[in-house]
ZAGURO-551331 format. One record per residue (C-alpha): residue number from 0; x, y, z. Coordinates in steps of 0.001 Angstrom, whole numbers. Each point is the difference from the previous one (the first is absolute). Layout:
% residues N
ATOM pos       X       Y       Z
ATOM NUM       X       Y       Z
...
This chain:
% residues 383
ATOM pos       X       Y       Z
ATOM   0     350    -137      58
ATOM   1    2261    2286     880
ATOM   2    1602    -328   -3871
ATOM   3   -3341     354   -1512
ATOM   4    -194    3607    1952
ATOM   5    3456     886    -316
ATOM   6    -819    -998   -4149
ATOM   7   -2937    2214      79
ATOM   8    1818    3146    2027
ATOM   9    2864    -206   -2883
ATOM  10   -2552    -249   -2975
ATOM  11   -1680    2878    1642
ATOM  12    2848    1769     389
ATOM  13    1202    -255   -3590
ATOM  14   -3828     794   -1500
ATOM  15     805    3261    2022
ATOM  16    2810     606   -1764
ATOM  17    -600    -588   -3098
ATOM  18   -3303    2221     635
ATOM  19    2666    2752    1149
ATOM  20    1940    -125   -3350
ATOM  21   -3037     483   -1836
ATOM  22     306    2556   -2384
ATOM  23   -3150    2333   -1346
ATOM  24     128     958   -3181
ATOM  25   -3156    2075    -186
ATOM  26    1685    3938     552
ATOM  27    3151    -726   -1916
ATOM  28    1238    1063   -3591
ATOM  29    3069     331   -2622
ATOM  30     779    3032   -1240
ATOM  31    2132    -414   -3515
ATOM  32    3534    1182     231
ATOM  33     803       9   -3285
ATOM  34    3695    1355    -250
ATOM  35    1068   -2886    2030
ATOM  36   -2409   -2369   -1488
ATOM  37   -1240    -914    3620
ATOM  38   -3043     649    2161
ATOM  39    -904    1023    3185
ATOM  40   -1876   -1659    2554
ATOM  41   -2080    2715    1935
ATOM  42   -2404    -468    2847
ATOM  43   -2955    2630      99
ATOM  44    -740     -23    3218
ATOM  45    3398     706    1658
ATOM  46     549    2274   -3546
ATOM  47    3214   -1491    -298
ATOM  48    2429   -2161   -2595
ATOM  49     681   -3359    1944
ATOM  50    1996   -1938   -3270
ATOM  51    1723     528   -3316
ATOM  52    -232   -2897   -2243
ATOM  53    2315      91   -2499
ATOM  54    1026   -1650   -3569
ATOM  55   -2940     849   -2263
ATOM  56    1252    1200   -2876
ATOM  57   -1269    3205   -2187
ATOM  58   -2890    1292    2007
ATOM  59    -534    3309   -1821
ATOM  60   -3826      37    -712
ATOM  61    -391   -3069    2212
ATOM  62   -3570   -1211    1714
ATOM  63    -613   -2567    2777
ATOM  64   -3092   -1976     581
ATOM  65    -635   -2412    2928
ATOM  66   -1280   -3166    1270
ATOM  67   -3352    -921     973
ATOM  68    1958    -259    3874
ATOM  69    2253    2923    -738
ATOM  70    2810   -2000     873
ATOM  71    1704      22   -3768
ATOM  72     294    2841   -2149
ATOM  73     809    -375   -3726
ATOM  74    2127    2637   -1456
ATOM  75    -244     965   -3590
ATOM  76    3272    1477   -1224
ATOM  77    1120    2010   -3071
ATOM  78    2429   -2472   -1099
ATOM  79   -2952   -2896    -202
ATOM  80     785   -1239    3357
ATOM  81   -2905   -1416    2209
ATOM  82    1191    -288    3384
ATOM  83   -1554   -1558    2852
ATOM  84     691    1546    3536
ATOM  85    -755   -1402    3169
ATOM  86   -1145    2794    2431
ATOM  87     338   -2575    3094
ATOM  88    3411   -1025    -544
ATOM  89     706    3226   -1490
ATOM  90    2169   -1810   -3485
ATOM  91    -333    -937   -3248
ATOM  92   -2077   -3309    -262
ATOM  93     387    -182   -3445
ATOM  94     800    1757   -3228
ATOM  95    -361    -354   -4039
ATOM  96    1282    2483   -2691
ATOM  97   -3103   -1000   -2174
ATOM  98     108    2849   -2943
ATOM  99    1928    3026   -1239
ATOM 100   -1849    3018    1348
ATOM 101   -3488    -712    2066
ATOM 102   -2666    2424     992
ATOM 103   -1860   -1428    3042
ATOM 104   -1927   -3141     932
ATOM 105   -2833   -1372    1929
ATOM 106   -1208   -2540    1985
ATOM 107   -2614   -2283    -238
ATOM 108   -3260     294    2189
ATOM 109     743   -3406    1457
ATOM 110    3902    1057     405
ATOM 111    1010   -3230   -2081
ATOM 112    1327    2131   -2876
ATOM 113    2497    2799    -786
ATOM 114    -351    1911   -3300
ATOM 115    2690    2176   -1202
ATOM 116    -856    2402   -3207
ATOM 117    3214     896   -2212
ATOM 118    1217    2391   -2256
ATOM 119    2553   -2202   -1419
ATOM 120    -329   -2490   -1465
ATOM 121   -3615    1614     719
ATOM 122   -3188   -2882    1482
ATOM 123    -655   -1019    2877
ATOM 124    1582   -2811    2056
ATOM 125   -1722   -1809    2750
ATOM 126    1703   -1904    2706
ATOM 127    -994   -2255    2986
ATOM 128     337    2281    3216
ATOM 129    1462   -2628    2104
ATOM 130    3052   -1316   -2228
ATOM 131     159    2800   -2950
ATOM 132     -22   -2603   -2512
ATOM 133   -1682     718   -3010
ATOM 134   -3233    -836    -538
ATOM 135   -1292    1925   -3002
ATOM 136    1745    2411   -2744
ATOM 137   -2535    2387   -1889
ATOM 138    1659    1760   -2920
ATOM 139   -1546    2654    -928
ATOM 140    2282    1685   -2783
ATOM 141      66    3394    1891
ATOM 142     963    1872    2763
ATOM 143   -2530   -1529    2699
ATOM 144   -1484    3127    2549
ATOM 145   -2579     133    2172
ATOM 146      73   -3538    1504
ATOM 147   -2349    -337    3354
ATOM 148   -2225   -3153    1709
ATOM 149   -3467    -631    -475
ATOM 150   -1994   -2289    1743
ATOM 151    -596   -3622   -1258
ATOM 152    4068    -657    -336
ATOM 153     258    2407   -2765
ATOM 154    2589    2808   -1459
ATOM 155    -609    3019   -2193
ATOM 156    2204    1581   -1839
ATOM 157     626    2299   -2833
ATOM 158    2123     389   -2827
ATOM 159    1697    3246   -1098
ATOM 160    1069    -986   -3534
ATOM 161   -3110   -1798   -1010
ATOM 162   -2873    1879    2247
ATOM 163   -1221   -3146    1121
ATOM 164   -1327   -1305    3357
ATOM 165     171   -3495     587
ATOM 166   -1804   -1514    3529
ATOM 167    2181   -3562     725
ATOM 168   -1963   -2616    1831
ATOM 169    1531   -2206    1980
ATOM 170   -2509   -1545    1865
ATOM 171    -364   -3605   -1715
ATOM 172    3638    -502     -52
ATOM 173    3593     805   -1029
ATOM 174   -1073     941   -3978
ATOM 175   -1571    3621     553
ATOM 176   -3141     601   -1964
ATOM 177     552    3120   -1866
ATOM 178   -2704    2438    -802
ATOM 179     831    2950   -2959
ATOM 180   -1566    3150      90
ATOM 181    1097    2430   -2462
ATOM 182     360    3730   -1273
ATOM 183     216    1477    3976
ATOM 184    1946    2637   -1488
ATOM 185    3341    1507   -1302
ATOM 186    2918   -1002    2349
ATOM 187   -1552    -309    3175
ATOM 188    2677     793    2691
ATOM 189   -1578   -1239    3100
ATOM 190   -3216   -1551    2016
ATOM 191   -2065    -125    2918
ATOM 192   -2837   -2267    1003
ATOM 193   -2167     571    3242
ATOM 194     220   -1694    2670
ATOM 195   -2763   -2213    -625
ATOM 196    1422   -1375   -3003
ATOM 197   -2628    1661   -2630
ATOM 198    1255    2812   -1858
ATOM 199    3489     491   -1484
ATOM 200     918    2823   -1451
ATOM 201    3157     904   -2283
ATOM 202    1460    3374    -868
ATOM 203    1126     388   -3446
ATOM 204    3219    2353   -1182
ATOM 205    -545    -649   -3227
ATOM 206   -3558    1693    -450
ATOM 207   -2440    1942    2263
ATOM 208   -2413   -1783    2674
ATOM 209     376   -2921    1852
ATOM 210   -1776   -3483    -441
ATOM 211   -1818   -2404    2187
ATOM 212    -960   -3196     413
ATOM 213   -3098   -1478    2063
ATOM 214    1586   -3551    1140
ATOM 215   -3396   -1108    1297
ATOM 216   -1322      47   -3514
ATOM 217     178   -3521   -1758
ATOM 218    1216    1781   -2885
ATOM 219    1756    3202    1243
ATOM 220     291    2405   -2736
ATOM 221    2326    3476    -270
ATOM 222   -1988    3122    1673
ATOM 223    1527    2954   -1098
ATOM 224     362    2671    2595
ATOM 225     861    4061    -248
ATOM 226     819    -767   -3544
ATOM 227     626    3538    -436
ATOM 228    2624     608    2777
ATOM 229    3477    -470     -30
ATOM 230    3077     751    -963
ATOM 231    -646     337   -3751
ATOM 232   -1618    3377     558
ATOM 233    3032    1915     699
ATOM 234    2690   -2675    -973
ATOM 235    1514    1146    3388
ATOM 236    3050   -1646    1129
ATOM 237    -361   -2721    2757
ATOM 238    3283      -1    2774
ATOM 239   -1398   -3566    1012
ATOM 240   -2938   -2025    -282
ATOM 241   -2500    -271    2495
ATOM 242     897   -3119    2046
ATOM 243   -1124   -3376     153
ATOM 244   -2821     189    2941
ATOM 245     -13    3382    -254
ATOM 246   -3354     406    -147
ATOM 247   -2656     586    2544
ATOM 248   -3450   -1475     951
ATOM 249   -1669    2571    2236
ATOM 250   -3439   -1299     932
ATOM 251   -1805     536   -3125
ATOM 252    2590    1303   -2216
ATOM 253    2966    -389   -1688
ATOM 254    3139    2221     792
ATOM 255    2324    -157   -3468
ATOM 256    3729    1933     -92
ATOM 257   -1046    1807   -3832
ATOM 258    3139    -919   -2440
ATOM 259    1887    3132    -456
ATOM 260   -2231    2211    1733
ATOM 261     159    2202    3048
ATOM 262   -3089   -1634    1375
ATOM 263   -1956   -2777    1241
ATOM 264   -3062   -1917   -1310
ATOM 265   -3057    -770    1795
ATOM 266   -2651   -2554   -1811
ATOM 267   -3133   -1779    1463
ATOM 268     814   -3717     419
ATOM 269   -3092   -1065    -975
ATOM 270    -659    1875   -3265
ATOM 271    3551     382    -910
ATOM 272    -704    3868    -577
ATOM 273    1985    2705    1120
ATOM 274   -1105    2238    2676
ATOM 275    2828    2393     646
ATOM 276    3193    1242     -67
ATOM 277    2477    1264    2437
ATOM 278    3165    2041    -660
ATOM 279    3433   -1372    1653
ATOM 280    3354    1641     357
ATOM 281    1579   -2183   -2722
ATOM 282    -205   -3010   -2266
ATOM 283   -1468   -3027    2948
ATOM 284    1691   -3425      29
ATOM 285   -1626   -1120    2951
ATOM 286   -3968     628    1048
ATOM 287    -720   -2008    3290
ATOM 288   -3036    -326    1515
ATOM 289      81    -187    4178
ATOM 290   -1775   -3114     781
ATOM 291   -2889    1739    1470
ATOM 292    -247    1553   -3151
ATOM 293    -163    3912    1035
ATOM 294    3582    1007    -916
ATOM 295    1962    -365   -3379
ATOM 296    3827     580     166
ATOM 297    1750     910   -3261
ATOM 298    3739    -178    -743
ATOM 299    1671    1653   -2985
ATOM 300    2218    -693   -2797
ATOM 301    3127    1289    -273
ATOM 302    1680    2930     -11
ATOM 303   -2937     560    2783
ATOM 304      74   -3199    1679
ATOM 305     810    1865    3887
ATOM 306   -3723     716     411
ATOM 307   -3101   -1761     996
ATOM 308   -3820    1389      45
ATOM 309   -2950   -1342    2033
ATOM 310   -3324      32   -1838
ATOM 311   -3321     431    1881
ATOM 312   -2296   -2810   -2146
ATOM 313   -3070    2171    1150
ATOM 314    1108    2978   -1492
ATOM 315    2254    -928   -1985
ATOM 316    2132    2283     888
ATOM 317    3796     -83    1316
ATOM 318      65     478    3692
ATOM 319    3661    -160     381
ATOM 320    3478     394   -1897
ATOM 321    3199    -836    1816
ATOM 322    3641    -980    -927
ATOM 323    1598   -3555    1124
ATOM 324    2896     490   -1653
ATOM 325    1861    -856   -3406
ATOM 326   -1297   -2553   -1919
ATOM 327   -3144   -1303    1584
ATOM 328    -553   -3203   -1477
ATOM 329   -2681   -1639    1122
ATOM 330   -2779    -178    3532
ATOM 331   -1517   -2949    1801
ATOM 332   -2954     600    2632
ATOM 333    -431   -2118    2967
ATOM 334   -2492   -2240    -151
ATOM 335   -2674    1950    1849
ATOM 336    1529    3461   -1457
ATOM 337     810    1888    2711
ATOM 338    3556      58   -1078
ATOM 339    1967     465   -3152
ATOM 340    3496   -1223    -440
ATOM 341    1783    2248   -3306
ATOM 342    3272   -1126   -1441
ATOM 343    2437    3013    -696
ATOM 344    2438   -1851   -2246
ATOM 345    2779    2783    -406
ATOM 346      23     838    3725
ATOM 347     312   -3965     792
ATOM 348   -3206     411    2021
ATOM 349   -3096   -1765     973
ATOM 350   -2400    2548    1784
ATOM 351   -2932    -502    2147
ATOM 352   -3119    2546      32
ATOM 353   -3248     136    2270
ATOM 354   -2467     751   -2900
ATOM 355   -2250    1350    2017
ATOM 356    2148    2951    1361
ATOM 357    2773    -620   -2951
ATOM 358    2559     282    2805
ATOM 359    3552   -2055    -580
ATOM 360     239   -2544    2247
ATOM 361    3038   -1854    -336
ATOM 362    2729    -322   -2543
ATOM 363    1800   -3259   -1099
ATOM 364    3490    -738   -1831
ATOM 365    -292   -1853   -3351
ATOM 366    2154    -157   -2508
ATOM 367   -1829    1764   -3445
ATOM 368   -3400   -1804    1078
ATOM 369   -2707    -257   -2627
ATOM 370   -2599   -1763     460
ATOM 371   -1964    -777    3564
ATOM 372   -2157   -3446     478
ATOM 373   -1669    -768    3028
ATOM 374   -1129   -3335     525
ATOM 375   -3688     952     383
ATOM 376     510      -4   -4184
ATOM 377    -865   -4111    1002
ATOM 378   -3558     277     408
ATOM 379    -639    2622   -3143
ATOM 380    -789   -1290   -3630
ATOM 381    1633    1740   -2804
ATOM 382    3532    1067    1805
C-alpha cells in the first residue's frame, strides 16, 4: 500500500510539473524581421518580446498563418520558402523551399492543408500541414495572387496574367477539383474574402473598378464594382500597391485603399455600391478595421509612410493623425481591439498604442520589423 501511495504521489507530482510546463499561446504572436530572416515571438499581455527564431530565409513581403491549435506558424517567404515554426518549442519544426517567389498562403478550414501562391513559377502548391509533403501542384501559367481559404476545404485564388479566378476543392482527396471563372478583369493585383467566406473581391490594376464573386452561388459569375473608378482616370503614379489583407470590412461596408489616389473608398457590402470617399494624407496601403468596426487605421506608401490616420466609421472622417516614425509597414490589432501594434521599420521598433486614447504604451526593439501576426488569426477565415 505504501508503494501504491508513493506511486500516486509521484504521478501527481509529475502531473503538476507537466501542467506547470504548459505554455499558453493565445496571446502570442510573431513579428517578421525581414532583414535578418528571423521572426520575433511576442507576448501581447506583457507587451514584450520573448524569443527570436532565425533561419527563415528572405522574409521581404512575408506573411504568416497559424494552425488551429495556435502552436504552429507557417511562414511564407519571398524566396519561396515555407517554414513551419513551433511556437511552444521556439524553433523551426520544418522548412521547404517550394518555389522561386511566393506571395502568401492559406490553411484549410480543417487545418490539414497549407496552400502557397507563387509568382514564380506561378500557380498554387498545397502541402500536408503536419509534414510539409507536397499534396497537390496546381500550375496556372500566371503569377497567382489573392489566395484565401473558404469553407469546405477549398482555396480561392486569382491570376494576374489571365484575369481568371480558380476555386480548388480539396474535399474529396488529394486531387483538386478546379472551377475556373473567367473575365475577372485585367491584371488583378489583390483579393479579399469576407469573414463568412461568401464575397470574394479582386482589385484591378489594368483597368478601372473591382470584381466580386458570390461564392455561395453554385455557379459564381463576375460582378463589376465601381467600373468607372480607378487609377485610369488620371493615370496617377502608384508608389506602392495596396497590400494583401489591406481591405477592411466595418459592419455593413468595405473600406478600400484607392489605387494611386489619396483616399479610401466605402462600398456597401450587400449592394456593392459606393457609399462614400474619405480624403487621406497620401496613397493608402493598409486600411484596417478595429475588431469592433468603429475605427479604420490607415498607413501610407513611400515617401509619406511615417504617418497613420484614424477614421471614424460612423462619420467617415479622420479623427486622429500622428507620426509613429519612418517606414510604418504594418499594423495589427489585439483580438478585442483595445491596442494596436505598429511596425516602424527604419526605427527598428514595434510600437504599441491604446486605440481609444491613442497613447503610446510601449516600444519593443525589433530588427527592421514588417508584418505583425497574432495567433488569434488561427480562428479567422481568409487570413
